[in-house]
C-alpha positions in Angstrom: -38.1 94.4 173.7 -35.4 92.5 175.6 -35.9 91.8 179.3 -33.6 93.5 181.8 -31.9 90.8 183.8 -30.0 91.7 186.9 -29.5 88.8 189.4 -29.7 85.4 187.8 -29.9 82.2 189.9 -28.3 79.4 187.9 -29.1 76.1 189.5 -26.8 73.2 188.6 -24.3 75.7 187.3 -21.3 73.5 188.0 -22.6 70.8 185.6 -21.9 70.4 182.0 -24.5 72.7 180.3 -24.8 75.0 183.3 -21.0 75.8 183.4 -21.0 76.4 179.7 -24.0 78.8 180.1 -22.1 80.8 182.8 -19.0 80.9 180.6 -21.1 82.1 177.7 -22.8 84.9 179.6 -19.6 86.3 181.0 -17.5 85.9 177.9 -19.8 86.3 174.9 -22.7 88.5 175.8 -23.3 92.1 177.1 -24.8 90.8 180.4 -23.6 93.1 183.2 -25.5 91.7 186.2 -24.7 89.1 188.8 -24.8 85.3 188.6 -25.4 83.1 191.6 -24.4 79.5 190.9 -26.3 77.2 193.2 -25.2 73.6 193.0 -25.2 70.6 195.3 -22.0 69.3 193.8 -23.1 65.8 193.3 -20.9 63.5 191.2 -21.4 65.4 188.0 -21.0 68.9 189.4 -17.4 70.3 189.1 -16.4 73.8 190.0 -13.1 73.3 188.3 -15.2 74.0 185.2 -15.5 77.6 186.4 -12.2 78.3 188.1 -11.4 81.0 185.6 -14.8 82.7 186.1 -14.3 82.5 189.9 -10.9 84.1 189.6 -12.1 87.0 187.4 -15.6 87.7 188.7 -15.8 85.9 192.1 -17.2 88.1 194.9 -18.3 90.9 192.6 -20.5 89.5 189.8 -20.2 85.7 190.3 -21.1 83.8 193.5 -21.0 80.1 194.2 -23.3 78.6 196.9 -23.3 74.9 197.7 -26.9 73.8 198.2 -29.7 71.4 197.3 -32.7 72.7 195.4 -34.9 70.7 197.7 -33.7 72.7 200.8 -36.5 75.3 200.8 -35.2 77.5 203.7 -31.8 77.8 202.0 -33.3 78.5 198.6 -35.4 81.3 200.3 -32.2 82.8 201.8 -30.6 82.9 198.3 -33.6 84.6 196.7 -33.7 87.2 199.5 -30.0 87.9 200.0 -29.2 88.2 196.3 -32.5 89.8 195.1 -33.0 87.1 192.5 -35.1 88.2 189.6 -34.3 85.4 187.1 -33.9 81.6 187.5 -32.4 79.2 185.0 -33.0 75.7 186.3 -30.4 73.3 185.0 -30.3 71.3 188.3 -31.3 67.7 187.5 -30.2 64.1 187.7 -29.8 63.3 184.1 -28.4 59.9 183.3 -31.0 57.3 182.1 -29.0 54.2 183.2 -28.7 55.7 186.7 -32.4 56.3 186.8 -33.1 52.7 186.0 -30.9 51.5 188.8 -32.1 54.1 191.4 -35.1 56.2 190.4 -35.7 57.8 193.9 -33.0 60.4 193.6 -34.4 61.5 190.2 -37.9 62.0 191.7 -36.5 63.9 194.6 -34.3 66.3 192.6 -36.1 66.6 189.3 -39.7 66.8 190.7 -39.6 67.9 194.3 -36.6 70.2 193.6 -38.3 71.9 190.7 -41.4 72.3 192.8 -39.4 73.9 195.6 -37.8 76.4 193.2 -41.1 77.3 191.6 -42.9 77.8 194.9 -40.1 79.9 196.4 -40.1 82.1 193.2 -43.9 82.4 193.3 -43.9 83.6 196.9 -40.8 85.8 196.6 -41.9 87.6 193.4 -45.7 87.8 193.9 -47.3 89.7 191.0 -44.0 91.1 189.6 -43.7 90.9 185.9 -40.0 91.8 185.7 -39.0 88.3 186.6 -38.6 85.0 184.8 -38.3 81.3 185.7 -36.7 79.3 182.9 -36.7 75.6 183.1 -34.2 73.5 181.0 -35.6 70.2 179.9 -35.1 67.4 177.4 -36.6 65.9 174.3 -36.8 62.5 176.1 -40.1 63.6 177.7 -41.7 63.0 174.3 -40.8 59.4 174.0 -39.6 57.7 170.8 -40.0 58.5 167.2 -40.3 56.1 164.2 -38.1 56.7 161.2 -40.1 59.8 160.2 -41.4 62.9 162.1 -40.1 65.3 164.6 -40.8 66.5 168.2 -42.7 69.8 168.2 -43.6 72.0 171.2 -47.1 70.5 171.1 -46.0 66.9 170.8 -47.7 64.8 173.5 -45.5 63.6 176.4 -44.7 59.9 176.5 -41.7 59.3 178.8 -40.2 55.8 178.8 -37.6 55.9 181.7 -37.7 57.1 185.3 -35.4 60.0 184.2 -37.7 61.2 181.4 -40.8 60.7 183.6 -39.3 62.9 186.3 -38.4 65.6 183.8 -41.9 65.4 182.3 -43.4 65.9 185.7 -41.2 68.9 186.3 -42.2 70.4 182.9 -45.9 70.1 183.9 -45.2 71.8 187.2 -43.5 74.7 185.5 -46.5 75.2 183.1 -49.0 74.7 186.0 -47.3 77.5 188.0 -47.6 79.8 185.0 -51.3 79.1 184.4 -52.4 78.8 188.0 -50.4 81.6 189.7 -49.3 83.7 186.8 -45.6 83.0 187.4 -43.6 84.2 184.4 -42.0 81.1 183.0 -40.4 79.8 179.8 -39.4 76.2 179.1 -37.0 74.6 176.6 -36.6 71.0 175.5 -33.3 70.2 173.9 -31.7 67.3 172.0 -28.5 65.5 173.0 -25.8 68.0 173.9 -22.1 67.5 173.4 -19.0 69.6 174.1 -16.4 70.5 176.8 -17.0 69.7 180.5 -19.4 66.9 180.0 -19.2 64.1 182.6 -17.4 61.1 181.1 -20.3 58.6 181.6 -22.1 60.3 178.6 -21.7 58.7 175.2 -19.3 61.1 173.4 -16.7 61.7 176.2 -16.9 58.1 177.3 -16.1 56.9 173.8 -13.3 59.5 173.3 -11.6 58.5 176.6 -12.0 54.8 176.0 -10.4 55.1 172.6 -7.5 57.0 174.1 -7.0 54.3 176.7 -7.8 51.5 174.2 -10.7 50.2 176.2 -13.8 48.5 174.8 -16.4 50.8 173.1 -19.8 49.4 174.3 -22.7 50.0 171.9 -26.3 49.2 173.0 -28.3 46.8 170.9 -27.7 47.0 167.2 -26.2 50.6 167.4 -29.0 52.0 165.2 -30.7 54.2 167.8 -30.8 57.7 166.4 -30.0 60.9 168.3 -30.1 64.6 167.3 -26.8 66.2 168.4 -26.5 69.8 169.6 -23.3 71.6 170.3 -23.5 73.0 173.8 -22.5 76.5 172.9 -25.3 76.6 170.4 -27.7 75.5 173.1 -26.7 78.1 175.7 -26.9 80.8 173.0 -30.5 79.7 172.5 -31.1 79.9 176.2 -29.8 83.4 176.4 -32.2 84.5 173.6 -35.1 82.9 175.4 -34.2 84.8 178.6 -34.1 88.1 176.8 -37.0 87.7 174.3 -38.9 84.5 175.0 -42.7 84.9 175.6 -43.8 84.0 179.1 -45.8 80.8 179.2 -44.1 79.5 176.0 -42.1 76.4 175.2 -39.2 76.3 172.8 -37.5 73.3 171.3 -33.8 73.5 170.7 -32.2 70.9 168.4 -29.1 70.3 166.4 -31.0 69.2 163.3 -28.2 66.7 163.2 -29.3 63.1 163.4 -26.8 60.2 163.7 -27.2 56.5 164.4 -25.0 55.7 167.4 -22.8 53.3 165.5 -22.1 55.9 162.8 -21.4 58.5 165.4 -18.8 56.2 167.1 -17.1 55.6 163.7 -16.9 59.3 163.1 -15.3 59.7 166.5 -12.9 57.0 165.7 -11.7 58.9 162.6 -11.2 62.1 164.6 -9.5 60.4 167.6 -7.2 58.6 165.2 -6.2 61.9 163.6 -5.4 63.5 167.0 -3.5 60.5 168.4 -2.1 58.6 165.5 -3.8 55.5 166.9 -4.6 53.1 164.0 -8.4 53.5 163.3 -8.6 49.8 162.6 -7.4 49.2 166.2 -10.1 51.5 167.5 -12.7 49.8 165.3 -11.8 46.5 166.8 -12.7 47.8 170.2 -16.4 48.2 169.3 -18.5 45.7 171.2 -22.3 45.4 171.0 -23.9 44.9 174.4 -27.4 44.1 175.7 -29.8 46.9 175.0 -30.9 49.4 177.7 -34.4 48.7 179.0 -37.0 51.0 177.3 -34.3 52.4 175.0 -36.0 55.0 172.7 -35.3 54.3 169.1 -35.1 57.9 167.7 -35.1 61.5 168.8 -35.3 64.4 166.4 -36.4 68.0 167.1 -38.3 70.5 165.1 -36.8 73.8 166.2 -38.5 76.1 163.7 -40.3 78.0 166.4 -37.2 79.4 168.1 -35.7 80.1 164.7 -38.7 82.0 163.5 -39.7 83.8 166.7 -36.3 84.6 168.3 -33.9 84.4 165.4 -31.7 81.6 166.7 -29.7 79.3 164.5 -26.9 76.8 165.0 -23.5 78.2 164.4 -21.4 75.0 164.6 -21.4 72.2 162.1 -21.2 68.7 163.5 -17.7 68.1 162.3 -16.5 71.4 163.7 -18.1 70.8 167.1 -17.0 67.2 167.2 -13.4 68.0 166.4 -13.3 70.7 169.1 -14.8 68.3 171.6 -12.3 65.5 170.7 -9.4 67.9 171.0 -10.7 69.2 174.4 -11.0 65.8 176.0 -7.6 64.6 174.6 -5.8 67.7 175.8 -7.4 68.0 179.3 -5.9 64.9 180.9 -5.9 66.4 184.4 -9.5 67.4 184.4 -10.5 64.0 183.1 -8.4 62.1 185.6 -9.8 64.2 188.5 -13.4 63.8 187.4 -13.1 60.0 187.0 -11.3 59.5 190.3 -13.5 61.8 192.4 -10.4 63.7 193.6 -11.8 67.0 192.3 -14.5 67.0 195.0 -11.9 67.3 197.7 -10.1 70.0 195.8 -13.4 71.9 195.3 -14.4 71.7 199.0 -11.0 73.0 200.0 -10.8 75.9 197.5 -14.2 77.1 196.6 -17.1 76.0 198.7 -18.6 78.7 201.0 -22.0 79.1 202.6 -24.0 82.2 203.0 
C-alpha cells in the first residue's frame, strides 16, 4: 500500500538532484500535495532551475524558503507552519575536491545538519507512523572496489575522503534515529548522477563546457577510474517509489548499471559534442591533459541495485547514449544559465526575485 504524502520538505531542493526531483513530482507523478523547498542557496543552489515551477505553483503548492539545515529554530518553524509529514534530505556539500581543501563545512552541513533535521522530525512527529524521513546518500561511503564486485546495501562502510566520511556519518545517524527512537526512515545510496542543472564543476558538465570553449580537459591520474553513471531522472523516479512504497528502516541502492572509465567517458562526450557543434573531434581530443591524481581517489564504484528492482519494481528507463545526448544538448543550448552559474550573477538575481522568509 502506497503512503499518503501531503506536505514534503525537500532540503537542498535548489540543487542539481533536488530541483530535478521537484520537477519530476510536479510534472510526471500524481502527487497533489505541497512541496516546501528549503535551501541555503550556497554556490551550487540555483532557484533559476525552478523558475517555471515557481511561476505555476508558487504560493499554492510550492514554497521556497531560504534557510540552513543547521538552524534548528528555523527548521522547527518550517515543520510547524507547513505541517511537514515527509522529509527528503538532499542538502549536502558534495564535491570531493572541495572537501579535501576545506572539510569543516562538510562536517557542519552533512553531519550536524542531518542530525538537526532528524532531531526536529523526531520531536515534531513523536510516535506518528504516517511520516517518513528519507535521506539521500552516495555510493562513496562504501569506499573503492577492485575490478570485480558491487556495492550492496549490506556492504561495510569504508569512506576515503572528508566528503564520503561526512556522508557515512549522516547515514549512521539516520539509521540510529530509526532504531533508537522509532523514527520512520528510508535511506538511498546512489551512483554518479548526470543530467540537466548540474553545477559545472562536476565531471560531465565541466567537460562539455570546456569542449565548447576549447579549454583543456583535465583527467586525473591515468583516466582509468571507473564510475557507474545514473541519469538523474531515473534516480528521482526511484526516490519517488521509495517514498511511496519503501519499507521503514530499509536502505536501497540506486545505480545506473553503467560503468565507464573516465577517459572512455570523455571520449564519448567528445563524439557527442563534435556532432552538436561541428567542432573537429581531433581538436577536442588534443585538449585532453592528464593531471596529478586526486588524494585518496577511489578506483571503482559499481552498484548492485537488484533490491529496489525486486522489491519496488524500479528500473532505469534511459540508456546511457540517450541520457548523455540529452545532457550534452541541454548544456550547449542553455548558455545563459551556464554563464550565470559560473559567474555567480544568478545569486543576485535569485535574491531579488525569489527569496522570502517565513
